[in-house]
Phi, psi and omega in degrees: 000133176277159181305322179068203181272156181154205180212164179260136184241138181224137176288128182247016181293316181274164174286167180300318180296319178295321181299314181295316182293314181295318180298316181294331184285317186248002178074004182258138180269153173265008176254160181206135174272129179255112183272111178226121177285138179079196183277158175219169183282350184285143177218164181303133180091358177274144166259121188232158170251133182227150173244150177171191182239130180283133179211160174264122182247166180098192182288162181293332183281331184211106186252165177239127176288127185219158171260110183255167185051042190270153175221134174279116184266339180197149171250114188267336180198159180226166175057035177276150176294137181284140177292153179209122180251125178278131179222168176210154176281153006278157176228126176277178186297325180291319179293324178293321178298322181291340180260005182301127178069016180261141176280125188226162170232128182268132177250170181092171183280114179241137180230157177289132177237345178215125182240014189305319179248027181299325179293343176261005179086019178241140179207167175233131177254162179221157180279124170085307184202159176304147179291153180236149174300137187298321183274011166284326189239350179224140180299151179306141180137204187296318183297318179292327177295321177295321179298319178297321178295321178295328177301319181297326180288337184267357185257154182221102174290137181228153173246121183274141179281156173083169183273339186249132184227140181289146179275084184268144175275160172301137183099347179295131180281135184236133180230171178076043184262110172213146182170201183254137174284083187261213188204144178248017182094345179244319183198165176295141183208139175285117179270101185290141178275336178214160182297136179287160177260134180246144177290170180302139184262131177267126177268129186293135173246152180240142177289133179290155179293141176291164186300327182265357181280152171247111185270124179241130186235136172248129186217128168278124189270001181055060173061073177276094181241125184254025179066223178272003179081000181234020178099353179242196178082020178253146003285150178274170187290327181229346187250227187301143179269338180221164175299323179294320178295320178293320178299320178293320177298318180296320179297317180296318180296316179300315181297320180292315180296320179298331182281318184271341172050066177284159170262337176217134183235121175254126188237154171234162181061043170267136179305133185268074181231033174083203187228019181287181184296337180257007185282162175295325178298318178292323177299317179292322177299316177298319179300315181298321179289342177278352184281355182106345175255085196269042178230037183281149175224162181241144175280112181251110182287355177077014182251008186072239177291148175258100183078185186253005181281163177291333180242159181212182177256167180204156177233128179232144185211156176274121192292331181280349179261315183238143175243122176293140181241118181076185184273151173296159179232140176238133178266120177253185180125173187301325183293345185239019182276305182233013184235261178291148179285153182294127179288150177240129181232148178212137173271135180237153170245129174286118187296329183286315185259341185082358181287145180244152176202160179253134174244132176234131179250138190222157173211098183282166184302137180284176180266009184267170178052061187286138170289152183282337182211173179096176185294340179263005175283168179294120182270002177075019181253011179094355183263000179060200187266170179065020179295319179297320179298321179292321177297317179299322179295316179296318181296332175278326184289318188300307180293328177298313180288327177299320178293318178298322180290327181286335188302308180196020182246023177054032179058029175266112184228135176237121181252120183238157169142180177268106184269352180052034176220136179285166198303324183257015180275167189303315181299322179290322176297325180296322175297316181296317181295336176280358176101003181279147180256127175279111193292321181297315178297319183290324185261334183244347179081182181242158002281163178227165171198150175226000186209153177241118185240107182049047175078012179238130180279146175192175183250123173245344190246131191222164170227106178257132180237143170295155181305326181293329179269331185302328181291344177272353182278113179272322178219150173206126183205163175256124181273111187277066182255356187234295191301325183283349187254140184287148173271170176061026179220148173296134183242159188286348178224144183290344182265002177279146174059047171287344182204179173265352175254147172277142177286149175259130185240128179235128176252114178259152174224102186281329184299314179290323180296319180294322182290333184268351181293000000 
């Protein structure tokens, strides 16, 4: 049974300090939800007598103690001051239980950490800073599991009042939080009495590439599906549901690309329907040429679809900046049949300097749709499921790319993509052990993030360079234009939220690298 309609009742016999202390000591709350269908004579500030039956309402995992079949039998006083208990995060499960149905005011620095349902008036706040994925900062195992448990104590789900809610990014500081520690039928949630106040929001800006830099960008496109390519074919299997939705997605993508102005673009989650005139690849190519830099080309391996998945990877480049050298390469094999997508690699020559390098775009197996048993099931170490599949993909990828780099690119290799593994997990460690340098970490430092997963920040998107290429990297950073911003809401800039992943940007400078060799 869900809480339904009614009101919250709180014992005011004890002082606010006694209520907090007593509740924490015995785990019992001095608040109670009174379930009454329709209107009742009770109003805020009334002292009332009620009859009813005590029951646990809500989901089986998280219930709310309530008085059901209730009747208000008397109103004993009116216009009383409402009780208010000051609390602060973190709160463990016992302390939260002690505050159930209690009117509270939260103190301390609270920031937005989850905006997934912000358009519906639901959000999650955290103490001090946005929450982070445990295996971003701790190696897989017991320590990372403890970190995940600590995250739960630092978070505060809230329900915002009213129909209109501001489109706040993750990290926005929120003050003025008071209301009842109520319940929405699924879990405990702070039911705010008034809209919270947010500090000024900073919109991310990116440094433009310098004149001699070669900007390379890796971007997950969040299912770029163009229907049948002629205005129909909607809803698509993974992407836009209508032509209008696809047009809006295309506009956001165009605006973002026009702002960061890449010379080479490596993409993931592109519809896998070949390279013909009606394909998603051709649609994206047209979009790139609409940004004002109208000399874009696409790497076409000549195989039609790349692998058998609904989505694939792609490489697009500005023809006057880069010249493809030799044929594209696709890595096949068991690791890329039904799990990780087949990688696409191409050797390029920088037309200005003559320097060559290999770029490979990848999209490793996600952490979803977990098997219940076996080596790819969740091993309970913080890496979730399909970890072995991702390791197998990296182990196949590394020698393949090493050979491509040795052929004629002076062992200059750049590995880009959505690896679906957090920074300290095994697949990322495998790249490091093979000698690759993670450029964002090397040039911008830690912590980093490119994705928001259930209100926790972490990195799924990377740029790994061989040592020979790493010395040409002048800048490498993650542009926080997507993951921190809520979807399904009007945003202050047209280039925000083109995807749920943040793009990775690498600026290379071959002229200086060649001179210093």
